[in-house]
C-alpha positions as CSV (number, residue, x, y, z in Angstrom):
1,M,99.3,-21.6,-62.2
2,S,101.7,-18.7,-63.3
3,S,102.0,-17.8,-59.7
4,F,103.3,-21.3,-58.8
5,N,105.6,-21.3,-61.9
6,F,106.7,-17.5,-60.7
7,K,107.7,-18.8,-57.4
8,T,109.5,-22.5,-58.5
9,L,111.5,-20.1,-60.8
10,R,112.6,-17.7,-58.1
11,R,114.4,-20.7,-56.3
12,Y,116.5,-21.3,-59.3
13,L,117.3,-17.4,-59.7
14,P,120.8,-15.6,-58.2
15,D,119.8,-13.7,-55.0
16,G,119.5,-9.8,-55.9
17,F,122.6,-9.1,-54.4
18,I,124.4,-11.5,-56.1
19,T,122.7,-10.5,-59.3
20,G,124.0,-7.0,-58.6
21,I,127.8,-8.0,-58.1
22,L,127.1,-9.7,-61.3
23,S,125.7,-6.4,-62.7
24,M,128.4,-4.2,-61.2
25,I,131.1,-6.2,-63.2
26,I,129.5,-6.1,-66.5
27,L,128.9,-2.5,-66.1
28,A,132.5,-1.8,-65.4
29,W,133.6,-3.9,-68.2
30,L,131.0,-2.2,-70.8
31,I,131.5,1.6,-69.4
32,P,134.1,1.7,-67.3
33,G,135.3,5.2,-65.5
34,I,131.7,6.1,-64.5
35,G,132.4,8.6,-61.3
36,G,136.0,8.6,-62.1
37,E,138.4,11.7,-61.0
38,G,137.2,15.1,-62.7
39,S,133.6,14.1,-62.3
40,V,131.1,16.1,-60.7
41,V,130.5,13.4,-58.3
42,E,133.5,11.5,-57.6
43,L,132.9,7.6,-56.9
44,K,135.9,7.3,-54.5
45,V,134.6,10.2,-52.7
46,V,131.0,8.4,-52.0
47,I,133.0,5.3,-51.2
48,K,134.8,7.0,-48.2
49,Y,132.0,8.8,-47.0
50,G,129.8,5.6,-47.6
51,I,132.0,3.4,-45.5
52,A,132.1,5.8,-42.9
53,L,128.4,5.9,-42.5
54,L,128.1,2.3,-42.8
55,F,130.2,1.8,-39.7
56,F,128.7,4.4,-37.6
57,F,125.4,2.8,-38.7
58,Y,126.9,-0.4,-36.9
59,G,127.6,1.4,-34.1
60,L,124.3,2.7,-33.6
61,R,122.8,-1.2,-33.5
62,L,125.6,-2.6,-31.3
63,S,125.6,-2.5,-27.4
64,P,128.4,-1.1,-25.5
65,D,128.2,-3.7,-23.0
66,K,128.2,-6.5,-25.7
67,L,131.2,-5.2,-27.4
68,V,133.2,-5.2,-24.5
69,T,132.4,-8.6,-23.5
70,D,132.7,-9.7,-26.9
71,L,136.4,-8.5,-26.4
72,S,137.2,-11.3,-24.0
73,N,136.3,-13.8,-27.0
74,W,140.0,-14.7,-27.3
75,R,139.8,-17.9,-28.7
76,L,138.0,-16.5,-31.9
77,H,140.2,-13.6,-32.5
78,L,143.3,-15.7,-32.2
79,M,141.6,-18.1,-34.7
80,I,140.8,-15.5,-37.4
81,Q,144.3,-14.1,-37.2
82,T,146.0,-16.8,-37.2
83,I,144.2,-18.5,-40.2
84,T,144.4,-15.0,-42.3
85,F,148.2,-14.2,-41.9
86,L,149.9,-17.6,-40.9
87,V,147.7,-20.2,-41.9
88,F,147.1,-19.1,-45.5
89,P,150.5,-18.1,-46.5
90,L,152.2,-21.6,-45.3
91,V,149.5,-23.7,-47.5
92,V,150.8,-21.6,-50.7
93,L,154.5,-21.7,-49.4
94,L,154.3,-26.0,-49.5
95,F,153.6,-25.3,-53.5
96,R,156.9,-23.4,-53.8
97,P,159.4,-26.3,-54.3
98,L,157.6,-27.5,-57.0
99,L,158.1,-24.1,-59.2
100,K,161.1,-22.3,-57.7
101,G,163.1,-21.7,-60.3
102,T,160.7,-22.5,-63.1
103,E,158.8,-19.7,-65.6
104,N,155.9,-19.8,-63.5
105,E,157.7,-18.9,-59.9
106,I,156.2,-15.8,-60.8
107,L,152.9,-16.4,-60.8
108,W,153.5,-18.7,-57.5
109,L,154.7,-15.3,-55.9
110,A,151.4,-13.8,-57.0
111,V,149.4,-16.1,-55.3
112,F,151.8,-16.0,-52.1
113,F,151.2,-12.0,-52.4
114,L,147.5,-12.9,-52.2
115,A,147.8,-15.0,-49.3
116,A,149.7,-12.4,-47.3
117,L,147.0,-9.6,-47.9
118,P,144.8,-8.7,-44.6
119,S,140.8,-9.7,-44.4
120,T,138.6,-7.2,-46.1
121,V,136.9,-5.0,-43.5
122,S,133.5,-3.5,-45.1
123,S,132.6,-6.6,-47.1
124,S,133.5,-8.9,-44.0
125,V,131.1,-7.3,-41.6
126,V,128.4,-6.8,-44.2
127,M,128.2,-10.7,-44.7
128,V,128.4,-11.4,-41.3
129,S,125.8,-9.2,-40.6
130,I,123.4,-10.7,-43.4
131,A,124.0,-14.0,-41.7
132,E,123.6,-13.3,-38.5
133,G,126.9,-13.8,-37.0
134,N,129.1,-12.2,-34.3
135,L,129.0,-8.6,-35.7
136,P,131.1,-7.1,-32.8
137,S,133.7,-9.5,-33.6
138,A,133.4,-9.2,-37.2
139,I,134.3,-5.7,-36.7
140,F,136.9,-5.9,-34.5
141,N,138.6,-8.2,-36.2
142,A,138.4,-6.9,-39.8
143,S,139.4,-3.8,-38.4
144,I,142.6,-5.3,-36.6
145,S,143.1,-7.2,-39.6
146,G,144.0,-4.2,-42.3
147,V,146.5,-2.6,-39.3
148,I,148.6,-6.3,-39.1
149,G,148.7,-6.5,-42.4
150,I,150.4,-3.3,-42.8
151,L,153.1,-4.9,-41.3
152,I,153.1,-8.6,-41.8
153,T,152.1,-8.6,-45.4
154,P,155.8,-6.7,-46.4
155,T,157.6,-9.1,-44.3
156,W,156.0,-11.9,-45.8
157,M,156.8,-10.8,-49.3
158,G,160.2,-9.6,-48.1
159,I,161.5,-13.3,-47.4
160,F,160.6,-13.9,-51.5
161,M,162.0,-10.6,-52.8
162,E,165.4,-9.7,-53.5
163,K,164.7,-5.8,-53.5
164,H,162.5,-4.7,-50.8
165,Q,163.5,-1.4,-49.7
166,E,160.4,0.2,-49.7
167,T,158.3,1.1,-46.7
168,F,154.4,1.6,-46.5
169,A,153.0,5.5,-45.4
170,F,151.5,3.5,-42.2
171,G,150.6,6.9,-40.5
172,E,148.4,7.5,-44.1
173,V,147.3,4.2,-44.1
174,L,146.8,4.4,-40.2
175,R,145.0,7.7,-40.1
176,D,142.1,6.9,-42.9
177,L,141.4,3.6,-41.0
178,V,140.8,5.7,-37.9
179,M,138.9,8.2,-39.9
180,Q,136.9,5.6,-41.9
181,I,136.1,3.2,-39.6
182,L,137.3,3.9,-35.9
183,I,135.9,7.2,-35.4
184,P,132.3,6.7,-37.1
185,F,132.1,3.5,-35.2
186,C,132.7,4.9,-32.3
187,A,130.3,7.7,-32.7
188,G,127.7,5.3,-33.2
189,L,128.3,3.1,-30.1
190,L,128.3,6.6,-28.0
191,L,124.7,7.2,-30.0
192,H,123.5,3.7,-29.5
193,R,121.5,4.9,-26.3
194,F,119.7,7.3,-28.0
195,W,119.2,6.3,-31.7
196,G,119.9,2.4,-31.2
197,Q,116.3,1.6,-30.9
198,W,115.7,3.4,-34.5
199,A,118.2,2.0,-36.0
200,N,117.4,-1.5,-35.2
201,R,114.2,-0.8,-36.2
202,N,115.6,0.5,-39.9
203,R,117.8,-2.4,-40.2
204,R,116.2,-3.4,-43.5
205,Y,116.9,-0.1,-45.1
206,I,120.3,-0.1,-43.3
207,S,121.0,-3.3,-45.1
208,L,120.0,-1.8,-48.4
209,F,122.3,1.0,-48.2
210,D,125.1,-1.5,-46.8
211,K,124.8,-3.2,-50.0
212,S,124.8,0.0,-52.1
213,V,128.6,0.8,-50.8
214,I,129.7,-2.9,-51.7
215,L,128.2,-2.8,-55.2
216,S,130.0,0.6,-55.4
217,I,133.3,-1.1,-54.4
218,V,132.8,-3.8,-56.8
219,Y,132.3,-1.2,-59.8
220,R,135.1,1.0,-58.9
221,S,137.5,-1.8,-58.3
222,F,136.5,-3.5,-61.8
223,S,136.6,-0.2,-63.6
224,D,139.9,0.5,-62.6
225,S,141.4,-2.8,-63.5
226,F,139.8,-2.5,-67.2
227,L,141.3,1.1,-67.4
228,K,144.5,-0.2,-66.5
229,G,144.5,-3.3,-68.5
230,I,145.3,-5.6,-65.8
231,F,143.3,-8.4,-67.5
232,S,144.6,-8.0,-71.0
233,S,148.6,-7.9,-69.4
234,I,148.8,-11.8,-68.9
235,K,148.2,-14.9,-71.4
236,L,145.3,-17.1,-71.1
237,T,147.0,-19.9,-70.2
238,E,148.3,-18.0,-67.0
239,L,144.8,-16.2,-66.1
240,L,143.6,-19.9,-66.1
241,L,146.2,-21.4,-64.0
242,L,146.1,-18.3,-61.7
243,S,142.3,-18.8,-61.6
244,A,142.3,-22.3,-61.0
245,S,145.2,-21.6,-58.2
246,V,143.0,-19.0,-56.2
247,L,140.0,-21.2,-56.2
248,T,141.3,-24.0,-54.7
249,L,143.2,-21.8,-52.2
250,F,139.7,-20.4,-51.2
251,F,138.0,-23.6,-50.7
252,F,140.6,-25.2,-49.2
253,I,140.4,-22.5,-46.4
254,F,137.1,-22.1,-46.3
255,E,136.3,-25.6,-46.1
256,G,139.0,-26.3,-43.5
257,T,137.8,-23.4,-41.6
258,K,134.2,-24.6,-41.2
259,L,135.4,-28.2,-40.4
260,L,138.0,-26.6,-37.6
261,T,134.9,-24.5,-36.2
262,R,133.2,-27.5,-35.4
263,L,135.7,-29.1,-33.9
264,M,136.4,-26.7,-31.6
265,R,132.7,-26.2,-30.8
266,F,132.1,-22.6,-31.8
267,N,128.5,-21.5,-31.5
268,R,126.7,-20.9,-34.7
269,E,127.2,-16.8,-34.7
270,D,131.4,-17.3,-34.3
271,R,131.5,-20.2,-36.6
272,I,129.8,-17.6,-39.2
273,T,132.5,-14.7,-37.9
274,V,135.3,-17.1,-38.2
275,L,134.5,-18.3,-41.4
276,F,133.6,-15.3,-43.3
277,C,136.5,-13.1,-41.7
278,S,139.5,-15.5,-42.2
279,S,138.5,-16.6,-45.4
280,K,138.6,-13.3,-47.5
281,K,141.4,-11.3,-48.7
282,S,141.3,-7.3,-49.1
283,L,141.6,-5.7,-52.6
284,I,142.0,-2.4,-51.5
285,H,145.0,-2.8,-49.5
286,G,146.5,-5.2,-52.3
287,S,146.0,-2.3,-54.6
288,V,147.9,0.1,-52.1
289,M,150.6,-2.8,-51.3
290,V,151.0,-3.3,-55.2
291,G,151.8,0.1,-55.3
292,V,154.9,0.1,-53.0
293,L,156.0,-3.2,-53.4
294,F,156.3,-3.1,-56.8
295,A,156.5,0.8,-57.4
296,G,158.1,1.5,-61.2
297,S,157.6,-2.4,-62.2
298,T,155.6,-4.1,-64.7
299,L,155.0,-6.8,-62.3
300,G,152.6,-5.0,-60.6
301,S,149.5,-5.6,-62.7
302,L,150.2,-9.5,-62.8
303,F,150.4,-9.2,-58.9
304,L,147.0,-7.5,-58.8
305,V,145.3,-10.7,-60.9
306,P,144.7,-13.3,-58.5
307,V,143.4,-11.0,-56.2
308,M,140.9,-9.7,-58.5
309,I,140.0,-13.0,-59.3
310,Y,140.0,-13.9,-55.6
311,H,137.6,-10.8,-54.5
312,A,135.3,-11.4,-57.1
313,F,134.6,-15.0,-56.2
314,Q,134.8,-14.3,-52.1
315,L,132.2,-11.8,-52.9
316,F,130.1,-13.9,-55.4
317,Y,130.3,-17.3,-53.2
318,I,129.9,-15.8,-49.9
319,S,126.8,-13.8,-50.7
320,I,125.2,-17.2,-51.4
321,V,126.5,-18.7,-48.5
322,A,125.3,-15.5,-46.3
323,R,121.7,-15.6,-47.6
324,R,121.5,-19.1,-46.9
325,Y,122.4,-18.7,-43.4
326,H,120.2,-16.1,-43.0
327,R,117.0,-18.1,-44.1
328,E,117.9,-20.7,-42.1
329,M,118.0,-18.5,-39.1
330,L,114.9,-17.3,-40.2
331,T,113.2,-20.9,-40.9
332,S,114.5,-22.1,-37.3
333,T,112.7,-18.8,-35.1
334,R,109.6,-19.4,-36.9
């Protein structure tokens, strides 16, 4: 009887990964600064090498032949990048006439900044992997999104900002992208013929490592925000308005993309990849770009708030969806 009650209760308990994300946010609020600069083990260094190892493992698990074949899937790639950099900003742009010239125009611009950002890299790939989607396409699109965003995001923002003379350190960002993602992934891909079977046999342990890296990113992101007082810099009414706006934006894009992939008759793996990659926005890129676009301005923290809200919610909600797709996949193969 007690066993039955426990199994029944587990159906209503959050997934362990989701619980971990919430726990990291709470921990960042209660004890921010763990692994900060000057610590014996700096969390940013752990995350940096963790991401590199994460993509090395992804390379190990992928067949080079399958990756080359997937690059020809141009409809999927085009749809993901179009939604990320065109549909997102245009949806938010529709509401500008309603807020132009009002005191809330700056809030609109903050949401528009979110809409113009590239997709996430590591978390998009992890979620697609959990949901058993098209992993090669997820890696390709998540990686290229960051490069495209370096050019597209400031271009979009420049249209609505009177002062936009700053430029991104393109070479430095591109170098980090190559060092942390491209080189480890290619190294894993080259070693697939030797260690590929080992990686596939140990997918469960590699998945635990992937999730640990994501949890570290969540903690560090929120820890930095709490330490900098980002959430205390805006009024409650502004926070509620921003929250409602970004959540509405998320569900509009998410559900619209889901419908569009069905109409275009994508297979299950491609639908998952388009859905997860195109509906996400990068907190890491957002933080970097805020530092450049709003250097020396007090507006920087305000523009990070919608990105933080969106980032936290997308991880939470898409984690639920990814686990559901995973369970459906297991059920269908039995």
